[in-house]
Structure formats: C-alpha cells, structure tokens
C-alpha positions in Angstrom: 19.6 17.1 -11.2 21.6 19.6 -13.4 24.3 17.2 -14.6 25.4 19.6 -17.4 26.4 22.0 -14.6 28.6 19.4 -13.0 30.0 18.3 -16.3 31.0 21.8 -17.4 32.4 22.7 -14.0 34.6 19.6 -13.9 36.0 20.0 -17.5 39.2 21.5 -16.2 39.6 18.6 -13.8 39.8 16.0 -16.6 36.8 14.0 -15.4 34.0 15.5 -17.5 34.0 12.5 -19.9 33.8 10.0 -17.1 30.9 11.9 -15.5 29.0 12.0 -18.8 29.6 8.3 -19.4 28.6 7.6 -15.8 25.4 9.5 -16.2 24.5 7.4 -19.2 25.3 4.1 -17.5 23.6 5.0 -14.2 20.5 6.2 -16.1 20.4 3.0 -18.2 20.9 0.7 -15.2 18.5 2.5 -12.9 15.8 2.9 -15.5 16.1 -0.8 -16.5 16.0 -2.0 -13.0 13.1 0.2 -11.9 11.2 -0.6 -15.0 11.5 -4.3 -14.3 10.5 -3.8 -10.7 7.4 -1.9 -11.9 6.6 -4.8 -14.3 7.2 -7.3 -11.5 4.7 -5.5 -9.2 2.1 -5.4 -11.9 2.5 -9.1 -12.5 2.7 -10.1 -8.9 -0.3 -8.0 -7.9 -2.4 -10.3 -10.1 -0.9 -13.5 -8.8 -0.4 -12.9 -5.0 -2.9 -11.7 -2.5 -2.3 -8.3 -0.8 -1.6 -10.0 2.5 1.5 -11.6 0.9 2.8 -8.1 0.2 1.9 -7.0 3.7 4.0 -9.9 5.2 6.8 -9.0 2.8 6.7 -5.4 3.9 7.2 -6.5 7.5 10.1 -8.7 6.5 11.7 -5.9 4.5 11.3 -3.5 7.4 12.8 -5.9 9.9 15.8 -6.5 7.5 16.2 -2.8 7.1 16.3 -2.5 10.9 19.2 -4.9 11.2 20.9 -3.6 8.0 20.9 -0.1 9.5 23.3 -1.4 12.2 25.7 -2.8 9.6 25.9 0.5 7.6 28.8 2.3 9.3 29.8 4.4 6.2 32.4 2.0 4.8 31.6 3.0 1.2 31.6 6.7 2.0 34.8 6.4 4.0 36.6 4.7 1.1 35.4 7.3 -1.4 36.1 10.3 0.8 39.5 9.4 2.1 42.5 10.2 -0.2 44.2 7.0 0.9 41.0 4.9 0.5 42.5 2.8 -2.3 45.4 1.4 -0.3 45.2 -2.3 0.5 45.5 -1.8 4.3 42.7 0.7 4.3 40.5 -1.7 2.3 41.3 -4.6 4.6 40.2 -2.6 7.6 37.0 -1.5 5.9 36.1 -5.0 4.7 36.7 -6.7 8.0 34.8 -4.0 10.0 31.8 -4.5 7.7 31.9 -8.3 7.6 32.5 -8.8 11.3 29.6 -6.5 12.1 27.3 -8.4 9.7 28.1 -11.7 11.3 27.2 -10.4 14.7 24.0 -8.9 13.5 23.0 -11.9 11.4 23.3 -14.1 14.5 21.2 -11.7 16.5 18.6 -11.4 13.7 18.1 -15.2 13.4 17.6 -15.5 17.1 15.2 -12.5 17.2 13.1 -13.9 14.4 10.9 -15.7 17.0 10.1 -12.5 18.8 9.4 -10.7 15.5 7.0 -13.4 14.5 5.3 -13.3 17.9 4.9 -9.5 17.8 3.3 -9.5 14.4 1.4 -12.7 14.9 3.1 -14.5 12.1 4.6 -17.4 14.1 4.1 -19.8 11.2 6.6 -17.8 9.1 9.6 -17.9 11.4 11.7 -19.8 8.9 10.7 -17.3 6.2 11.9 -14.4 8.3 15.2 -16.2 9.2 15.8 -17.0 5.5 15.6 -13.3 4.6 18.3 -12.4 7.0 20.9 -14.1 4.7 20.9 -10.7 3.0 22.7 -9.2 6.0 25.7 -11.4 5.5 25.7 -10.9 1.7 25.5 -7.2 1.9 28.2 -7.0 4.6 30.7 -9.0 2.6 30.6 -7.2 -0.8 34.0 -6.7 -2.4 35.7 -3.5 -1.3 36.9 -3.1 -4.9 33.3 -2.1 -5.9 33.7 1.0 -3.8 37.0 1.8 -5.4 35.3 1.6 -8.8 32.8 4.2 -7.6 35.6 6.4 -6.2 37.3 6.3 -9.6 34.0 7.2 -11.3 34.0 3.9 -13.1 30.2 3.8 -13.1 29.8 1.0 -15.7 31.2 -1.5 -13.2 29.0 -0.1 -10.4 25.9 -0.4 -12.6 26.6 -4.0 -13.6 27.0 -5.0 -9.9 24.1 -3.1 -8.4 21.5 -3.1 -11.1 22.6 -6.5 -12.6 22.0 -8.1 -9.2 18.7 -6.3 -8.9 17.4 -7.4 -12.2 18.3 -11.0 -11.5 16.4 -10.8 -8.2 13.4 -9.4 -10.0 13.4 -12.2 -12.6 13.8 -14.8 -9.8 10.8 -13.4 -7.9 8.6 -13.4 -11.0 9.6 -16.9 -12.0 9.1 -18.3 -8.5 5.7 -16.6 -8.0 4.3 -18.5 -10.9 5.4 -21.8 -9.3 4.9 -21.1 -5.6 2.2 -18.5 -5.6 3.0 -17.3 -2.1 5.3 -15.0 -0.2 8.3 -17.3 -0.5 8.7 -16.1 -4.1 9.3 -12.6 -2.8 11.7 -13.6 -0.1 13.8 -15.9 -2.3 13.9 -13.1 -5.0 15.1 -10.7 -2.3 17.9 -13.1 -1.2 18.8 -13.9 -4.9 19.3 -10.1 -5.5 21.8 -9.7 -2.7 23.6 -13.0 -3.6 24.1 -11.9 -7.2 25.3 -8.4 -6.2 27.8 -10.0 -3.9 29.1 -12.5 -6.5 29.2 -9.8 -9.3 31.2 -7.5 -7.0 34.0 -10.0 -6.8 33.9 -10.8 -10.5 33.8 -7.2 -11.7 36.0 -5.7 -9.0 38.3 -8.5 -7.6 39.5 -8.0 -4.1 41.1 -10.4 -1.6 40.8 -9.5 2.1 44.1 -9.8 3.9 45.0 -9.6 7.6 47.3 -6.6 6.9 46.3 -3.3 8.6 47.6 0.1 9.2 47.0 1.9 12.5 46.4 5.3 10.9 43.9 3.8 8.5 42.0 2.0 11.2 41.8 5.2 13.3 40.6 7.1 10.2 37.9 4.4 9.6 36.8 4.4 13.2 36.6 8.2 13.2 34.4 8.3 10.1 32.3 5.4 11.4 31.8 7.3 14.6 30.6 10.3 12.7 28.3 8.0 10.6 27.0 6.2 13.7 23.3 6.4 14.1 22.5 7.9 10.6 21.3 4.6 9.0 19.4 3.7 12.2 17.7 7.1 12.3 17.0 6.9 8.5 15.5 3.4 9.0 13.2 4.6 11.7 12.0 7.5 9.6 11.6 5.4 6.4 10.0 2.3 8.0 8.0 3.6 11.0 4.8 3.8 9.0 5.2 0.1 8.0 5.9 -1.0 11.5 2.9 0.8 13.1 0.5 -0.1 10.3 1.6 -3.7 10.5 0.7 -3.8 14.2 -2.5 -1.9 14.0 -4.0 -3.1 10.7 -4.6 -6.5 9.0 -1.8 -7.7 6.7 -4.1 -7.2 3.8 -4.3 -3.4 4.4 -0.6 -3.2 5.0 -0.1 -5.0 1.6 -2.3 -2.4 -0.2 -0.4 0.5 1.5 3.1 -0.9 0.9 2.4 -1.5 -2.8 1.1 2.1 -3.2 4.2 3.3 -1.3 6.5 1.3 -3.6 5.0 2.9 -6.6 5.2 6.4 -5.0 8.9 5.9 -4.1 9.9 5.0 -7.7 11.2 8.5 -8.5 13.3 8.6 -5.3 14.8 5.2 -6.1 15.8 6.4 -9.5 17.2 9.6 -8.0 19.2 7.7 -5.4 20.7 5.2 -7.7 21.4 7.8 -10.5 22.5 10.8 -8.5 24.2 9.5 -5.3 27.0 7.7 -7.1 27.8 10.9 -9.1 27.4 13.5 -6.3 29.4 11.8 -3.6 32.7 11.4 -5.6 32.3 14.8 -7.4 31.6 16.8 -4.2 34.6 15.1 -2.6 36.8 16.4 -5.4 35.3 19.9 -5.1 34.7 20.1 -1.4 36.8 23.2 -0.9 34.8 25.2 -3.5 31.8 26.5 -1.5 30.5 28.7 -4.3 30.5 25.8 -6.8 28.8 23.5 -4.2 26.1 26.1 -3.5 25.4 26.7 -7.2 25.0 22.9 -7.8 22.7 22.5 -4.8 20.4 25.3 -5.8 20.2 24.1 -9.4 19.7 20.5 -8.4 17.0 21.4 -5.8 15.2 23.6 -8.3 15.1 20.9 -11.0 14.0 18.2 -8.6 11.1 20.2 -7.0 9.9 22.0 -10.2 10.1 18.7 -12.2 8.2 17.0 -9.4 5.3 19.5 -9.2 3.4 18.2 -12.2 3.8 14.6 -10.9 2.3 15.6 -7.6 -0.7 17.3 -9.3 -1.1 14.2 -11.5 -1.2 12.0 -8.4 -3.8 14.2 -6.7 -6.2 13.9 -9.6 -5.4 10.6 -11.2 -4.0 8.3 -8.4 -7.2 6.2 -8.2 -7.2 5.6 -11.9 -3.5 4.9 -11.9 -3.7 2.3 -9.1 -6.6 0.5 -10.7 -4.7 0.3 -14.0 -1.4 -0.8 -12.5 -2.4 -3.1 -9.6 -6.2 -3.7 -9.9 -9.4 -2.3 -8.5 -8.8 -3.3 -4.8 -5.8 -0.9 -4.7 -7.8 2.1 -5.6 -8.6 2.8 -1.9 -4.9 3.8 -1.5 -5.4 6.9 -3.8 -4.9 9.5 -1.1 -2.0 7.8 0.7 -0.3 7.4 -2.7 -0.6 11.0 -3.7 0.8 12.2 -0.3 3.6 9.7 -0.4 4.6 10.8 -3.9 4.7 14.4 -2.7 7.0 13.2 0.1 9.2 11.4 -2.4 9.8 14.6 -4.3 10.6 16.6 -1.2 12.9 13.9 0.2 14.7 13.7 -3.1 15.4 17.4 -2.9 17.5 16.8 0.2 19.8 14.3 -1.5 22.4 16.9 -2.8 22.8 18.4 0.6 23.2 15.0 2.3 26.0 14.2 -0.2 27.8 17.4 0.7 27.9 16.5 4.3 29.4 13.1 3.6 31.8 14.4 0.9 33.2 17.1 3.3 33.8 14.5 6.0 30.9 15.9 8.2 28.5 13.0 8.5 27.4 14.2 11.9 25.6 17.0 10.2 23.6 14.5 8.2 22.9 12.6 11.5 21.4 15.8 13.0 19.1 16.3 10.0 18.0 12.7 9.9 17.6 12.7 13.7 15.2 15.7 13.5 13.2 14.0 10.8 13.0 10.8 12.8 11.8 12.6 16.0 9.0 14.2 14.0 7.8 10.9 12.6 8.0 9.1 15.9 5.9 11.8 17.6 3.3 12.0 14.9 2.8 8.6 13.3 0.7 6.9 15.9 -1.8 9.7 16.5 -2.0 10.4 12.8 -2.9 6.7 12.1 -5.4 6.5 15.0 -7.2 9.7 13.9 -6.9 9.7 10.1 -6.1 6.1 9.2 -3.7 5.2 6.4 -3.9 8.7 4.8 -2.8 10.0 8.2 0.3 7.8 8.1 1.3 9.2 4.7 0.7 12.7 5.9 2.9 12.2 9.0 5.7 11.0 6.7 5.3 14.0 4.3 5.2 16.7 7.0 8.3 15.2 8.7 10.2 15.7 5.5 8.9 19.2 4.9 9.5 20.6 8.4 13.0 19.1 8.7 14.2 20.6 5.4 14.5 24.2 6.6 16.9 23.6 9.5 19.0 21.7 7.0 19.2 24.8 4.8 20.3 26.8 7.9 23.1 24.3 8.5 24.3 24.6 4.9 24.2 28.4 5.2 26.7 28.1 8.1 28.8 25.4 6.3 29.1 26.8 2.8 27.2 30.1 2.8 24.2 28.7 1.0 21.7 31.6 0.5 18.5 30.6 2.4 16.4 33.1 0.5 17.3 31.5 -2.8 16.3 28.1 -1.4 13.0 29.3 -0.1 12.3 31.0 -3.4 12.6 27.6 -5.1 9.9 26.2 -2.8 7.6 29.2 -3.6 8.1 28.6 -7.3 7.3 25.0 -6.9 4.0 25.8 -5.1 3.1 28.3 -7.8 3.7 25.7 -10.6 1.7 23.1 -8.6 -1.3 25.6 -8.4 -1.1 26.5 -12.1 -1.0 22.9 -13.2 -3.7 22.0 -10.7 -6.1 24.6 -12.0 -5.4 23.4 -15.6 -6.1 19.8 -14.8 -9.2 20.6 -12.7 -10.7 22.7 -15.4 -10.1 20.1 -18.2 -11.4 17.2 -16.0 -14.6 19.1 -15.4 -15.1 20.2 -19.0 -14.3 16.8 -20.5 -15.1 14.0 -18.0 -14.1 10.6 -19.3 -13.3 6.9 -18.4 -10.5 5.9 -16.2 -8.1 5.0 -19.0 -8.9 8.1 -21.0 -8.4 10.2 -17.8 -4.9 8.7 -17.4 -4.1 9.5 -21.1 -5.5 13.0 -20.5 -3.3 13.5 -17.4 -0.2 12.2 -19.0 -0.7 14.4 -22.0 -1.1 17.5 -19.7 2.1 16.6 -17.8 4.1 16.0 -20.9 2.9 19.4 -22.2 4.0 21.0 -18.9 7.4 19.5 -19.2 7.7 20.6 -22.7 7.0 24.2 -21.7 9.5 23.9 -18.8 12.3 22.6 -21.1 11.6 25.4 -23.6 11.8 28.1 -20.9 15.0 26.5 -19.5 16.7 26.4 -22.9 15.7 30.0 -23.6 17.0 31.3 -20.2 20.0 29.1 -19.7 20.9 27.1 -22.8 21.3 30.1 -25.1 23.2 32.0 -22.4 25.8 29.2 -22.1 26.7 29.7 -25.8 28.1 33.1 -25.2 
C-alpha cells in the first residue's frame, strides 16, 4: 500500500498529519496483535492436539456464518454519510445493529444442537453455545468507535480493536496451560469480543437513546439494503473450505489445515487491519476525484502483488521447513495447501483497495456482485476439488476463485472511474515475472547448497530480504528521486 501517495495527495485537505499518525498507530497495533497471535499458535500447537484446532475451526466458521447476518454495513454507513455523526443517525445505527444481534443470538443458541449433530460433536453443544456470546458483544459495540474512525482518530480505534485482541490472546494462552483443551480457545475468543466491547465505551463514550430521524433511518436502510448479502457471500467464500473439510475429514486433519491457513492468512489480516481503516475514510473524502482514485488503486495493487511475489516463492520452496519450525513435524503435511493459501492471501489483498472504493462511493452493491461471483466459483469447485485432490485441492479451489473473479472487478472499476484495465493486467504480468526470477534463484541456490531445515529457512529469508532490498532501491531510484523535483 503506497501510503506516501495518499499522504501527499491529501496535504491540501489538512489531514495528512492524521493519516501519517494513523499509519503509525495502525501498523503498531496490527503488528503487535498479529505477532501475539503468531506466538499464541506456536505455544498452543505444542499444548493442544490438532483435533482441538479442528473443533475450534468449526466453531469459528459457524460464528462467522451468524455474524455475516449481523453485518449490515453500520460502520461503513456512519463513515460514508456526511451526517453520520449526528445523534439521531447513531441511534438508528446502534439499535439496528443490536436488535439484529439479539435475534441472531437466539437463533444461534437454538441451532447449536443441529450444528453439533451435523459435525458429530454432540458432546460440545455448550461449547458452541458459549461462543455465540460474541454475536451479542460485536452487535452492541459503541457507535462512537466508528465516529473515531470517520474522524481519522486511529489511535482510539487501535486501542479498541487491537487492545481487545491482545487481551483475548493472553486469555487463551493462560487458560490453555490450565485447561489443556478447546475451552481455552473458546473462552479466549469470547474474552476478545468482550474487551473490545468494553473498551469501545471507555475510549469512545456513547449512550443509545430512543431519538430517531426519519431521513436518517431511510438513509441507513438504503445503505443496509445495498450491503445486504455481502457479508454472507464473503463468509461462504472464506469459510466454505472449512465447512466441507470438517464434514469430509477427521477433526485432526481439519486442525492441521486450519492452522496452516491461519499462518497463510497473516499478511491479509495485517493488510485488512492496517489499510481498511485508512482507505475507507480517505476514499470517502476523495470519492469525486476518479483520476486520484485510479492512481492510488494501481499503486496499491502493484505494491501488494510485487511485494507478495517473493513470499509466495518462499512458501513454495520452504513451507515444509517453516511449518515444522513453527508448529511441529506433524504439520509438515500441509506444505502444499499452505503455499497455495498464501498465494490466495496475496491476490485477495490486492482486491482490498477496490472494495473500499465501492463502499466509499456509496455503491456497496458493486462489491456484492464481485463477492457473489467469487462465492459462486468456490461453491462450484470446492467439493470436487477436495474429492479429487484432497486438502491441496481445497486450497487450489480457494485460490482460483480469487484469481478468476479479479478481472471482472477491474472491468467494473473501468466503467465506474475509468481505471485502465491494461495497466492492471500489466501489474499481474510483472508479478509473474518477479515470481519466476526469484523462483529460479532459490531453486538454483537450493540445489547448489543443500542444507538442514533451519539453515534452509535462514537461506530463504536471506534471499527474500535481498529481493526486497533490490525492490526498494529500484523504487527509490524511479519514484523517490523524481518526487524531489
């Protein structure tokens, strides 16, 4: 993500300083939380059996299913609407969110018996029901937290989101030592949502009132109608592999796959938590400037894909060594799925800027169309892919769904803002070229100097760092010096 481009473009708008400070706080918070999650997984992989992670993967997927119904674009509506800070607007937004969460929580608790029967985990009904407390907690977050994001007050947002996440991580680690079972993961999951809820009211006080404005309610309903289906479709795309694997494979295999997927998705989690809070408000302020939007999209996509190419090559050659070092020998069998899922993470991250443009311009239905296409592709391919190719097939179905659905999205942006499709395709070709060059270098070095697993990892990291050094040097030479004139 080329944050310097955003910063320089917004200098005249008087918000450059806030964006720069926001970048720092979001990077600090996201890096800290993801680092703790990584450490948590390393620790828990040596305390809990893989089937515990498999069971937790099912619980998270089921929660995501119900959460997708509670996400009606309240945060995005508050940020996008010029009158989003008014009390009557916030009242309507909060009660819509909380009322929906109460209904879904009730339905979720009742459905827990069916979920447990379907996945043959009848002894864990209470565990599943306990996890559903997160639905209520997420649905009642202070509306003031979204105002902080709208005002680019990122420090507050970081304390709320990442502070709660870190507390949840510490809770899971502490309880795992005592309980040594999946309850530690579930209670850590609930503790994370609880602390985010509490912190939202402490950091961004807000008191819901029964005071509403008809125009505000109509505006919220209209935006929610445009958002309707997007979270549900995204959930199906993001969790379909977990649902199908959970039904077809033992929980032990699902646990191995889900832990590999968690590691592969780390770059995307950092991108989402770092970039989304910046892009949505900034694109909202610049939504009428199509040329600026196109420039930022192309620069952002280029940086994401080209920076991701060496990571993908690293995963192709070193994923087995990496999984052994991080989780233990039994996870090495997930080397191929991990490499494919990491490639999917990079491609999916490249779609983040465009998705934010849709929301910022008040056109969420365009994002729904894109997400819908991606979902149709995964639904059509996931079952046969798993049946024919096993767990690597599941990862490949997810990856191909992302790649194929990207190009219709570019066409939509071309109609919306005039985004040049040829420039976008050129970025993909440059990424493939860098992938091949780095791949040949690593392949040659590995064959000339074969070594142990740890030395291989050190070797791979050194090569990737060197590649990034060369990329930065080229960037500074072509763009950094030019900006001085």
